[in-house]
C-alpha positions in Angstrom: 55.9 -13.1 175.1 52.6 -14.4 173.7 52.6 -18.2 173.4 51.5 -17.8 169.8 54.6 -15.8 169.0 56.9 -18.1 170.9 55.5 -21.1 169.1 56.0 -19.5 165.7 59.6 -18.6 166.5 60.3 -22.1 167.8 58.9 -23.7 164.6 60.7 -21.2 162.3 64.0 -22.5 163.8 63.0 -26.1 163.5 61.7 -25.8 159.9 64.8 -23.9 158.7 67.0 -26.5 160.2 64.9 -29.3 158.8 65.1 -28.0 155.3 68.9 -27.8 155.6 69.3 -31.2 157.1 67.0 -32.9 154.6 68.9 -31.3 151.7 72.2 -32.6 153.1 71.0 -36.1 153.6 69.3 -36.3 150.2 72.3 -34.8 148.4 74.6 -37.5 149.8 72.4 -40.5 149.2 71.0 -39.6 145.8 74.5 -39.0 144.6 75.6 -42.3 146.0 72.9 -44.1 144.0 74.3 -42.6 140.8 77.9 -43.5 141.6 77.5 -47.0 142.9 75.9 -49.5 140.5 75.9 -52.3 143.1 73.3 -50.6 145.4 69.8 -52.0 145.2 67.9 -48.8 144.4 64.5 -50.0 145.7 65.9 -51.1 149.1 68.1 -48.1 149.6 65.3 -45.7 148.7 62.8 -47.4 151.0 65.3 -47.3 153.9 66.0 -43.6 153.2 62.3 -42.8 153.3 62.0 -44.7 156.5 64.9 -42.9 158.1 63.4 -39.6 157.1 60.0 -40.5 158.6 58.1 -40.7 155.4 55.7 -43.6 154.9 57.2 -46.0 152.2 55.2 -47.1 149.2 53.4 -50.4 148.8 55.7 -53.4 148.7 54.8 -54.2 145.1 55.9 -50.8 143.8 59.5 -50.2 143.2 60.8 -47.0 144.7 63.2 -45.0 142.5 65.5 -42.1 143.0 63.0 -39.9 141.3 60.3 -41.0 143.8 62.5 -40.1 146.8 63.3 -36.7 145.2 59.6 -36.0 144.6 58.5 -36.9 148.1 61.3 -35.5 150.2 62.2 -32.4 148.1 59.2 -30.9 146.3 56.0 -32.5 147.8 54.3 -29.6 149.6 51.9 -31.9 151.4 54.6 -34.1 153.0 55.8 -32.8 156.4 59.2 -34.6 155.8 59.9 -32.6 152.6 62.0 -29.5 152.0 59.2 -27.7 150.3 56.9 -28.3 153.2 59.5 -27.0 155.7 60.2 -23.9 153.7 56.5 -23.1 153.3 55.8 -23.7 157.0 58.8 -21.5 158.1 57.3 -18.7 155.9 53.8 -19.2 157.3 55.1 -19.1 160.9 57.0 -15.9 160.1 53.8 -14.4 158.8 52.0 -15.2 162.1 54.8 -13.6 164.1 55.3 -10.7 161.8 55.3 -8.2 164.6 58.4 -9.9 166.1 60.2 -11.3 163.0 62.6 -8.8 161.4 62.0 -7.4 157.9 65.3 -9.1 156.7 64.2 -12.5 158.0 60.7 -12.1 156.6 62.0 -11.2 153.2 64.5 -14.1 153.2 61.9 -16.7 154.0 59.3 -15.1 151.7 61.8 -15.1 148.7 62.9 -18.6 149.5 59.4 -19.9 149.5 58.5 -18.0 146.3 61.5 -19.5 144.5 61.0 -23.0 145.6 60.6 -25.1 142.4 57.7 -27.5 141.9 59.9 -29.9 139.9 63.6 -30.4 139.8 65.7 -31.2 136.7 67.6 -34.4 137.4 70.8 -32.8 136.1 70.4 -29.9 138.6 69.7 -31.8 141.8 73.0 -31.0 143.4 72.5 -27.3 142.6 69.1 -27.4 144.2 70.4 -28.9 147.4 73.2 -26.3 147.5 70.6 -23.5 147.0 68.5 -24.9 150.0 71.6 -25.0 152.2 72.6 -21.4 151.2 69.1 -20.1 151.9 68.9 -21.8 155.2 72.3 -20.4 156.2 71.2 -16.9 155.1 68.1 -17.1 157.3 70.0 -18.3 160.3 72.7 -15.7 159.7 70.1 -12.9 159.6 68.7 -14.0 162.9 72.0 -14.4 164.6 73.3 -11.0 163.4 70.2 -8.9 163.9 68.2 -10.3 166.8 68.7 -9.3 170.5 69.5 -12.3 172.7 66.0 -12.1 174.3 63.2 -14.7 174.5 62.6 -14.4 170.7 66.2 -15.5 169.9 66.0 -18.2 172.7 62.9 -19.8 171.3 64.3 -19.7 167.7 67.6 -21.2 168.8 65.8 -23.8 171.0 63.8 -25.1 168.0 66.9 -25.1 165.7 69.0 -26.9 168.3 66.5 -29.7 168.9 65.9 -30.1 165.2 69.7 -30.2 164.5 70.2 -33.0 167.1 67.4 -34.9 165.4 68.8 -34.3 161.9 72.3 -35.3 162.8 70.9 -38.5 164.3 69.1 -39.2 161.1 72.3 -38.6 159.1 74.2 -41.0 161.3 71.4 -43.6 161.1 71.7 -43.6 157.3 75.3 -44.9 157.8 73.8 -48.3 158.6 71.3 -48.5 155.7 73.7 -50.6 153.6 76.9 -51.6 155.5 78.8 -52.6 152.3 78.0 -49.7 150.0 76.5 -47.1 152.3 78.1 -43.6 152.6 81.6 -43.6 154.0 82.4 -41.7 157.1 84.3 -39.2 154.9 81.1 -38.6 152.9 79.0 -38.2 156.1 81.5 -35.7 157.5 81.4 -33.7 154.3 77.6 -33.7 154.2 77.6 -32.3 157.7 80.1 -29.6 156.8 82.4 -31.3 159.3 85.2 -32.7 157.2 87.7 -29.9 157.6 86.9 -29.3 161.2 87.5 -33.1 161.8 90.9 -32.9 160.1 91.9 -30.0 162.2 90.9 -31.9 165.3 92.2 -35.5 164.6 94.9 -34.7 162.0 94.3 -37.8 160.0 91.9 -39.6 157.7 88.5 -40.5 159.2 88.1 -43.7 161.0 84.7 -45.0 162.1 85.4 -44.5 165.8 86.8 -40.9 165.5 84.2 -39.7 163.0 81.3 -41.0 165.1 82.9 -39.5 168.2 83.2 -36.2 166.5 79.6 -36.0 165.2 78.2 -37.4 168.4 80.3 -36.0 171.3 82.4 -33.1 170.3 81.5 -30.2 172.6 83.0 -27.5 170.2 81.6 -28.6 166.8 78.1 -26.9 166.3 76.6 -29.8 164.4 77.4 -32.5 166.9 74.5 -34.0 168.9 76.0 -33.2 172.3 76.7 -29.5 171.3 73.1 -29.1 169.9 71.6 -30.6 173.0 73.8 -28.4 175.3 72.7 -25.3 173.4 69.0 -26.4 173.7 69.5 -26.8 177.5 71.1 -23.4 177.7 68.2 -21.8 175.9 65.6 -23.7 178.0 67.4 -22.6 181.2 67.3 -18.9 180.0 63.6 -19.1 179.0 62.5 -20.8 182.2 65.2 -20.5 184.9 64.6 -22.7 187.9 66.8 -23.5 190.9 65.6 -26.9 192.0 67.2 -28.2 195.1 66.5 -31.8 194.1 66.6 -33.1 190.5 64.9 -31.1 187.6 61.3 -30.2 187.7 61.7 -29.0 184.1 60.5 -31.9 181.9 62.3 -30.4 178.9 65.7 -30.4 180.6 65.1 -33.9 181.9 64.4 -35.2 178.4 67.5 -33.3 176.9 69.7 -34.5 179.8 68.8 -38.1 179.0 70.2 -37.8 175.5 73.4 -36.2 176.7 74.0 -38.7 179.5 73.2 -41.7 177.2 75.9 -40.5 174.7 78.5 -39.1 177.0 78.6 -42.0 179.4 78.4 -44.9 176.9 81.6 -46.2 175.3 82.0 -45.1 171.7 82.5 -48.7 170.7 79.2 -49.7 172.1 77.4 -46.7 170.4 79.0 -47.7 167.1 78.0 -51.4 167.5 74.3 -50.3 168.1 74.3 -47.1 166.1 70.8 -47.4 164.7 69.3 -48.1 168.1 71.1 -45.2 169.7 70.1 -42.8 166.9 66.5 -44.0 167.2 66.8 -43.2 170.9 68.0 -39.7 170.2 65.1 -39.1 167.8 62.6 -40.4 170.4 63.9 -38.1 173.1 63.9 -35.1 170.9 60.2 -35.8 170.2 59.7 -36.0 173.9 61.5 -32.7 174.5 59.4 -31.0 171.7 56.2 -32.3 173.2 57.2 -31.1 176.7 57.9 -27.7 175.2 54.6 -27.6 173.5 52.7 -28.6 176.8 54.7 -26.1 178.8 54.6 -23.0 176.5 52.1 -23.6 173.7 49.3 -25.8 175.1 46.5 -24.7 172.8 47.5 -26.3 169.5 48.7 -29.7 168.3 52.4 -30.0 167.5 53.3 -30.2 163.8 55.1 -33.5 163.3 56.9 -35.8 160.9 54.9 -38.5 159.1 55.4 -41.7 160.9 56.9 -40.0 163.9 54.8 -41.9 166.4 54.8 -45.7 166.3 
């Protein structure tokens, strides 16, 4: 497969997942600002922008809910925004049109065309629901109509890496405001994990069990460990190697570090240092993405989040 095509498929997967994850995070936190009058809006909004990798405003300027919505939802120039991700997914599909199915192209093209430039404050939740539905439709089209060849592997590799990153960002927001931040029940619901959690633990969410489920569960597709394992499987299928000692594949080494760090650390320790651990996950996903770029698409710079590199 041409590196140009592989790169486009990789980033289609990442951008679709990014739009979905950003919509989930914003839906939870903007709703929380409306419901809880005790939250300091400026502090919460600045923290949310920071978690999402978007450069905050100047210190003297108060950041409001409307500012976050404008920057992370409809700003087509901000790589952290939903609008940017949907446009970029469509453009990558156009570049790989000879490989991308007609159904996926039409889905991404229609989604991009219908992306609003402004959002009515009374219809914010409906907008985020629409983004999640369109993302699910695009993923469903790929999963149901694409042969499990290199095209599917690159698409799923990108989606899995982005999902691990977005779940880490979701969990990082738990520590924005310890007193009035989102509850574990809210975070589980925003990940689509609440009912799956209840079937697994058969009880109301506790911090330990909810964090364990979203971090370590090997059967739930949005957990970090599941996403990393799926990325490893895709990488092994794309570039099979039988090293006698260690791993010469730098991508597998980076992904393995995330999994080992989470699987072999006590859950109490991870909870105590949750922001640090989630920062570590995001850092290693960036390293894995950069290793993929150098190995398979060395000709172009990697699209990145604003503020991704410190």
